[in-house]
N, C-alpha and C positions, 0 to 999 in steps of 0.2 A: 766819804766822811773821814775827817782827820782823826788821828790816834787819840788826841786829848778829848775830843768831843765824844768819841766812842767810849772811852774810859768813864766819862761822866755819866753816860747812859747806863753802863754796867753797874756803877755804884748806886744808881737810883732804882735798880731792880728790887733791892731789899725793901723799898717802900710800898711795893705793890701788894694788894690784898691777895688772898688765896684764889678768889674768883678771877682777878685780873691776870694772875700767873697762869691759870688754866687756859684762859683765852689766848694769852701770848703763846703758850705751848701748842695749841691747836693751829694758830696762825703760822708758826714756824714749820709744823708738820705739813700743812697745806702747801707751803712754799717748797718743801722738799719733794712732795708729790708732783707739784707743777714743774720742778726742775727735771725730774725723771721723765715726766710725760713729754716735756719739750725735747729732751735728748732723743726719746724714742720717736717723736714726730719727725725729727731730722733724719734718722737712719731708717725708719720703717716706711717703705714706699707702699703704694697700692699693690695688693696681692695680684700676682699674675694668673693664679688659678684659684678656684674655690677649694679650701682645705677639706671639704667634705665629699664633694662629688667630682672634683678635678675639672670642672667646667672652665673654659677659657675666660680671659679678662673681659670679653665682650658681654658676658653674662653677669658681671658684677657691677652693680650700680650703687651710687652713694645712698646711705640710709641713716643719715644723722651722725651724732657723736655719742660716745659713752665713755665715761671715766677719762676724758681728755684725748681719746683716740677716735679717729674716724671709723665708722662702721659701713659695711657694704652688704647688700642683699643679693643673693644669687637667684636669678630668675629660673634657673634650671631645677634646683632642689628646694628653693624657698627659704633657706637658712641664711642667717646673718653671720658676719665675721668681722674681725678687725685685723690690722697688720700682724698682730702677735698670735692669731689663731693658728693652731697647728704647730706652734713652736714650744720649746720647753718652758718659756715664760708665760704661756697662756694660763689664765686663772690663778696666777701666783699672787698672793696677797702681800700686804705691807710694802707697797711700792716705794714708800718714802725711804726705805732702808736699802734699796737695790744698789744705788751708787756706793753707799758705804760698804755694803757686802762685796761689791766688785773690787773695792780697794783692798779688802782682806785677802782676796785671791792674788792680787798683785804682790802683796806683802808676804804671801805664803803662810798665813796664820793657821793655827790649829782650829778644829771645829769649836772647841770651848772658848778660845780667845775671840773668834769671830762672833760667837753668840753673845759674849759679854759686851763687845764693842757695839753690836747692832741691837742689843737689848731684845733678843729673841731666844727661844728655847734651843738647847743644843741639838735636839732632834730636828728642829726646823733648820738650823744651820747646816746639819749634815745633809738633809734633803735638798736644800738650796745648792749646796756645793755640787752635787751631781746633776741637778737640773741646769745649773750654769755651765757645767763642763760637758754636757752631753753632745752638743754640736761641735765643740772644740776637739773632741776625741776623733771626729772624722775629718777635721780640717788639716790635711797633710798635703805635701807636695804630690802632684799627679804626674809630673814630668821632670826629669833631671837630665842635664846635658853637660858637655865638657868633661872635665875630670870628676868622676863620681867615686866616692869612697864608701865602702860597705864593711861593717863589722857587727858582730853580735855581742850582746851583753846579757846578763842573767839576773833574775830575781827569784828569791825563794818562793815557792808556791805557798800561799797563805789563805787560811780560812777564817781570818780575823772577823769577829762579829757573829760567827755562827755558834749555835749552842752545841751541836753534835759534830764532832770531827771524824773524818774517815781514817785518822791515824793518831798515835799518841801526841799529846800536846808538847810543844817545845817550851823551854824556859826562856822567857824574855826574847822571843824570836828565834834564838839559837842558830844552829847551822844545819845543813842538809845531812842526810844519812851517809852520803858519800861525797868525796871531793870531786871537783870538776863537774862535767855534764852528767846529770842524773835525773831521774823522774821527779826529784824534789825541786828542780830548777825550771823556771819558765824562761824560754829563749825569746829575746827581743832582737830582731834584726833592724839595725839603724843604717839608713842610707842618706848620704849628705853630699851635695856637690859644692864646688868652690864658691858659688854665689850665695850659699847659705840655705838653699832649698833642702828641707829635711822631711823625711818620711820614716816612720818606724812601724813595725808589724810584730804582733805577738804570734809566734809560730806554734802550731800544734805539735810539730816535730821538726827538729833541725836536720833536714836531709835535702837532697837536691830537688825532688819534686816540689816541696813546699817553698823553697827559696826561689826556684824558677817561676812559680806561680805568681809571686809578688814582684819580682824584679823585671820580668818580661814586659809588662805594660808600663813600667815606671821609667826605665832607662832608655834614652834615645839611641837609635841604632849606630849613630856616629860618635857616641860617647866612649870614653876610656875608663874602664873599671879598675879601681885599685882596691885590693883586699889583702888579707893574709894568704897563706899558702893552702888553705883548706880546699879539699877536692870539690866541695859543693859549688864553689865559685868557678873553678876550672870547668866543671860540667856545664854550668850556665853559659859561660863565655863560648864554649865549643858549640853548644846547641843554637845559640842566638847569633854567633859570628861577631860578637862584640869584642873589641880590643881589650885585652886583660893584662894588667901589670901586677902580678902577685908579689907581695913583700914578705920575704922570709925573715921574720922577726927573730926566730929561734937562732939563726946564724948571725945575729947582730946587725942585720941590714935594716936600716930605718928609712932610707930615701934612695930612689932609683933615678939616675940622670938629673938629680937636683930638683925634681918637680913631682915625681910620683911617690906618694906616701899615704898613710891612713891616719895621720896625726890629727887632722881636723875632726874626723868622726870619733877618734879615741878621746879627744878633749871634750867633745859633746857628751859622750858616755860618762866621762868623769864628772862633769857638771851635773848631769842627770842623777847619778848615784849620790853625790854629795847633797843635792837638794832633797832627795827622797828620804834621807836619813831623819829629817825633822819629824816625819810622820810615824816613826817607830813601827814600820811595817804597814804594807798596804794590801788589802784583800785582793786576791787575784782577779775576782770578778769585776773590780773597779779599776784595775791596772790601766786599761785603755784610757780612762778619763784622766788619770794622772799623767800619762804620757802626753795626751793632748794639752793638758795644763802647762807642762813644761815647754812644749812647742809654742804655745801661745806667748809665753814670756820671752822665749828666744826670738820669735818672729818680729816682735815690735820693740824689744829691748827698752831703750830710754824713752821711746815715744808712746809707750803703753799708758792708758788712762782708764778710769772707770767707765766712761761712755763707750770706749772701744771694747771693753770687756762685755758690756751689755749687747753690743752689736754682734760679737762672736757668740754670746749665749743664745741670741735669737736666731742664729744662722744667717745673718744678713750681711756677711762679708762679701767682698768682691771676689769673684771666681778666679781672678788673675793675681790675687794677693797671696 
């Protein structure tokens, strides 16, 4: 439709009666639901197992459609399911707003701003945020190779949203009781190779056993680890026999042999910290979701879209992505 013709239609909307406007609104809402259902139909394949009894796909047989999605009946347990059963999006209402809400995640909007845009309650917007991010929190790199950079970053432990605090409240977020590493700080180990594969881990304690536990299955044996001069990385490299190039930043050394450095992972940490400031503090119990949110934005960069966010929210990503 040409722009002039569309403008003419818009001008004539004022001539509609109240009943006609209500019918038009219902039609547009149905189109939005149909668009979301179509997007889900493209990305949601037939379940490989029953979400209730874990029976194989040979036990799942077509059982009609419901709300625009195909349903399947499990002959083992007798229950029915659709491609979203067992995912964070199961039984989530207001499907016509899903794509719009996914766009608010891309834009990094606050809960209240997302609620206003999607015309939902702020409590619903908060609940949707963590339903949409639940799967993204676990979608991190599982193998890293080549030159792998590792460094830790820290966030203040936060009990935001809780009525009763185990410590005195801080003013406007405040600072920790002690400078540097302290019980007030939550350690996040960020690992990133030169191809952009990224993994981050919230550590219960920043020591060699905890670091080795997360790095051993992640880094390929023939990789080269670049880190600062902390002993925890030296211990890991010694126990796993992985080549290690420590960067002594305190002595002003930034790059070894023109190629070994930790500038990529430090740049990622800087972007993460800058992006997190907009939320004015994140409750520690939700920190993994926000880390996954940032990885989601970094993974797809300019190619990210609301349908892609829905795919991630439902946990339907390609295991190789």
